LOGU-662214 format. One record per residue: z, x, y of N, C-alpha, C, CB in turn; residue in three letters. Coordinates in steps of 0.001 Angstrom, whole numbers, padded with zeros to 6 digits, always signed. Glycine has a CB too. Layout:
REM LOGU-662214
ZXYZXYZXYZXYALA ...
***
This chain:
REM LOGU-662214
-070641+078225-244516-069995+077485-245578-070420+078082-246909-070342+075978-245503MET -069484+078157-247826-069749+078688-249163-070094+077506-250075-068510+079501-249718LYS -071337+077520-250584-071882+076384-251349-072279+076837-252736-073098+075757-250628ILE -071993+075999-253722-072418+076231-255105-073510+075213-255438-071204+076117-256110LEU -074653+075718-255962-075727+074849-256439-075511+074554-257921-077123+075505-256203PHE -075629+073297-258268-075604+072913-259678-076832+073494-260365-075556+071362-259841ASP -076838+073547-261682-077960+074099-262424-079237+073308-262197-077637+074141-263895HIS -079141+072049-261756-080322+071217-261572-080944+071350-260180-079968+069780-261827ASN -080411+072202-259335-080967+072411-257983-081770+073711-257980-079824+072459-256894VAL -083001+073614-257545-083888+074808-257496-083234+075857-256584-085349+074429-256964ASP -083031+077034-257118-082336+078081-256372-083074+078469-255106-082145+079300-257242ARG -084384+078244-255031-085158+078556-253832-084814+077637-252649-086641+078457-254143ARG -084144+076542-252936-083716+075603-251896-082765+076286-250903-083029+074371-252533PHE -082076+077317-251371-081123+078022-250504-081788+078646-249285-080410+079097-251291ARG -083075+079020-249415-083791+079607-248260-083912+078618-247111-085191+080077-248679ARG -083773+077355-247414-083896+076308-246392-082552+075972-245751-084501+075049-247001LEU -081486+076680-246173-080142+076429-245664-079572+077739-245078-079212+075870-246801LEU -080207+078267-244051-079728+079543-243485-078316+079392-242902-080702+080047-242386PRO -077612+080508-242903-076271+080520-242342-075181+080144-243303-076216+079623-241203GLY -075545+079878-244553-074557+079514-245551-074619+080484-246725-074776+078071-246028HIS -073484+080744-247319-073421+081568-248500-073602+080651-249708-072077+082364-248571LEU -074691+080852-250438-075037+079947-251532-075215+080732-252821-076319+079154-251205ILE -074576+080228-253864-074711+080800-255197-074987+079668-256179-073431+081599-255605GLN -075553+080019-257307-075856+079020-258327-074857+079139-259469-077303+079183-258850THR -074809+078074-260254-073920+078120-261415-074332+079238-262373-073925+076767-262148THR -075612+079484-262463-076093+080572-263325-075661+081921-262810-077605+080533-263442ARG -075755+082155-261513-075320+083418-260922-073821+083644-261144-075641+083441-259421GLU -073058+082580-261139-071615+082655-261357-071271+082694-262852-070921+081464-260690MET -072256+082541-263693-072101+082490-265145-071247+081269-265581-071453+083805-265650ARG -071474+080183-264868-070726+078960-265123-071616+077833-265670-070042+078503-263845TRP -072829+078143-266101-073764+077097-266503-073286+076319-267728-075118+077704-266785GLU -072360+076853-268483-071857+076147-269666-070630+075273-269362-071507+077154-270752GLN -070086+075387-268172-068900+074591-267841-069276+073121-267611-068200+075165-266587LEU -068420+072237-268078-068601+070810-267820-068193+070528-266369-067760+069938-268827GLN -068605+069391-265816-068425+069134-264399-066997+069262-263888-068912+067792-264097ASN -066033+068723-264606-064647+068845-264136-064186+070283-264072-063721+068062-265031GLY -064455+071043-265134-064084+072461-265157-064903+073268-264158-064267+073035-266562ASP -066156+072867-263975-067025+073557-263020-066515+073365-261599-068473+073050-263138LEU -066135+072160-261245-065621+071905-259901-064309+072628-259663-065436+070413-259677LEU -063481+072710-260671-062201+073440-260556-062467+074933-260363-061312+073209-261822LYS -063387+075483-261142-063726+076902-260994-064316+077184-259617-064712+077335-262086ALA -065144+076264-259133-065737+076430-257794-064652+076405-256713-066784+075317-257521ALA -063718+075527-256854-062616+075440-255887-061778+076717-255930-061726+074200-256178SER -061470+077172-257124-060683+078395-257295-061388+079620-256699-060401+078631-258776ASP -062729+079574-256680-063523+080678-256119-063839+080479-254640-064820+080833-256896ALA -063146+079523-254010-063265+079253-252579-064597+078655-252131-063041+080502-251840SER -065323+078004-253039-066499+077253-252622-066013+076026-251872-067401+076857-253844PHE -066761+075651-250839-066376+074486-250043-067167+073249-250396-066543+074780-248587GLU -068350+073444-251025-069187+072294-251378-069997+072631-252631-070133+071903-250194ALA -070323+071566-253356-071119+071656-254584-072309+070719-254375-070269+071265-255892PHE -073536+071247-254522-074743+070448-254341-075390+070209-255674-075725+071130-253384ILE -075752+068931-255930-076351+068522-257191-077354+067423-256936-075281+068057-258190SER -078182+067136-257929-079003+065933-257877-078545+064944-258956-080501+066287-258059ILE -077436+065203-259585-076890+064359-260637-076219+063122-260026-075884+065156-261502ASP -076950+062026-260062-076457+060773-259463-075300+060151-260243-077590+059771-259369LYS -075047+060642-261450-073938+060102-262247-072593+060747-261954-074242+060260-263699ASN -072576+061779-261137-071307+062438-260823-070271+061447-260269-071539+063568-259814LEU -070732+060478-259534-069798+059495-258959-069068+058717-260021-070532+058534-258053ARG -069663+058586-261183-069036+057853-262300-068289+058759-263264-070085+057080-263064TYR -068610+060044-263222-068042+061003-264176-066803+061700-263648-069073+062034-264542GLU -066550+061629-262363-065431+062334-261753-064452+061352-261132-065930+063322-260699GLN -063196+061744-261110-062193+060979-260373-062330+061365-258905-060730+061252-260911ASN -062955+060518-258132-063267+060846-256748-062032+061027-255869-064134+059779-256169LEU -060906+060518-256331-059666+060670-255560-059027+062039-255761-058674+059583-255946LYS -059516+062810-256763-058924+064112-257073-059963+065235-257052-058245+064063-258436LYS -060987+065101-256253-062010+066153-256206-061426+067433-255566-063264+065660-255402LEU -061683+068574-256187-061161+069823-255618-062027+070364-254458-061060+070879-256717PRO -063294+069940-254392-064190+070339-253310-065123+069188-252986-064996+071606-253689ILE -065834+069308-251857-066829+068291-251497-068024+068378-252449-067293+068470-250019ALA -068557+067224-252811-069752+067158-253629-070854+066505-252779-069491+066355-254966ILE -072019+067145-252759-073173+066589-252069-074225+066297-253115-073715+067558-250967ILE -074596+065033-253260-075620+064643-254209-076882+064298-253424-075150+063442-255092VAL -077973+064979-253771-079251+064701-253162-079942+063631-253993-080118+065986-253051LEU -080246+062514-253366-080878+061387-254073-082378+061641-254152-080583+060020-253355ASP -082726+062668-254902-084106+063133-255034-084736+062599-256301-084166+064656-255023SER -086046+062409-256262-086756+061935-257464-087020+063075-258435-088084+061266-257077ILE -086813+064322-257961-087105+065490-258788-086268+066687-258325-088614+065830-258735SER -086124+067668-259174-085430+068869-258746-086417+069962-258338-084515+069371-259856ASN -087699+069633-258262-088703+070592-257828-088518+070813-256330-090154+070094-258160ALA -088780+072034-255909-088591+072406-254503-089297+071489-253524-089065+073799-254286LEU -090554+071083-253756-091189+070161-252786-090423+068849-252614-092611+069850-253224PRO -089787+068372-253665-089007+067125-253568-087688+067362-252838-088733+066545-254975ALA -087124+068567-252952-085835+068857-252321-085983+069246-250854-085129+069968-253073LEU -087105+069818-250489-087314+070349-249130-086955+069327-248024-088778+070783-248970THR -087359+068067-248111-087009+067134-247030-085513+066920-246839-087650+065816-247288PRO -084702+067290-247838-083249+067106-247719-082587+068208-246917-082620+067039-249088PHE -083253+069333-246728-082638+070499-246090-082051+070193-244705-083660+071605-245968ALA -082815+069543-243794-082202+069289-242482-080980+068381-242561-083221+068674-241549PRO -080967+067477-243506-079841+066556-243660-078591+067299-244210-080239+065382-244609HIS -078826+068220-245135-077722+069034-245650-077179+069902-244536-078178+069907-246846VAL -078064+070517-243756-077620+071373-242642-076794+070582-241637-078829+072011-241936LEU -077232+069388-241331-076491+068561-240379-075121+068176-240949-077298+067293-240026GLN -075074+067796-242210-073808+067428-242832-072853+068621-242867-074045+066896-244251LEU -073387+069797-243102-072558+071008-243256-072112+071630-241912-073334+072049-244055ALA -072459+071013-240814-072029+071519-239509-070524+071397-239312-072748+070778-238400GLN -069938+070400-239912-068496+070180-239757-067848+070417-241130-068183+068716-239208ALA -066558+070719-241118-065861+070847-242416-065996+069549-243198-064353+071202-242213PRO -066206+069689-244481-066381+068526-245340-065077+068186-246041-067491+068774-246368LEU -064837+066886-246127-063644+066403-246859-063942+066485-248358-063263+064913-246437ALA -062901+066433-249148-063052+066449-250591-063435+065064-251072-061761+066928-251276ARG -064720+064777-250892-065259+063481-251299-066690+063679-251758-065185+062443-250139MET -067304+062627-252234-068695+062698-252663-069581+062154-251553-068916+061911-253983LEU -070549+062938-251182-071532+062546-250179-072879+062415-250874-071598+063579-249000TYR -073540+061293-250697-074887+061121-251240-075849+061061-250061-074996+059827-252136THR -076874+061913-250118-077881+061927-249077-079134+061254-249611-078179+063372-248603ILE -079538+060156-248956-080736+059425-249335-081969+060161-248759-080667+057938-248823ALA -083152+059859-249282-084354+060525-248778-084579+060343-247270-085553+060011-249523PRO -084114+059224-246712-084279+059013-245271-083178+059700-244443-084289+057518-244970ASP -082259+060404-245099-081204+061120-244403-079893+060348-244280-081677+061487-243052GLY -079873+059125-244708-078653+058337-244687-077621+058970-245610-078933+056877-245100THR -076416+059108-245120-075350+059716-245909-074326+058636-246268-074675+060893-245129VAL -074058+058525-247554-073032+057601-248039-071852+058471-248458-073559+056689-249244THR -070661+058094-247987-069439+058830-248329-068580+057994-249249-068647+059217-247063ARG -068194+058601-250367-067329+057922-251301-066017+058700-251408-068013+057777-252685LEU -064947+058159-250828-063667+058881-250893-063053+058827-252276-062688+058311-249884PRO 
***
């Protein structure tokens, strides 16, 4: 799966997600794009999912018109030690094609889907 990390996700987290092509907004030179434009650019570049820790995305985006799947990690921090426990849950979620909706992964691995 081709995944884009938001600027708030530690780029080293990608090492915990083997088998996926992962790039960051900085690597794509998209760090200045606002979320709507960023998601559109990601979709145009054939990304299948966008990973962030921004819990406000659900309120900032029209969830009925998402161009790609959004995965929000409900983490207390964007430091790698705080993100590490989410890796197995992201891998499990990414086993199947993702719908264009917002997925929130809780620290216990519970996934909430918002269409």
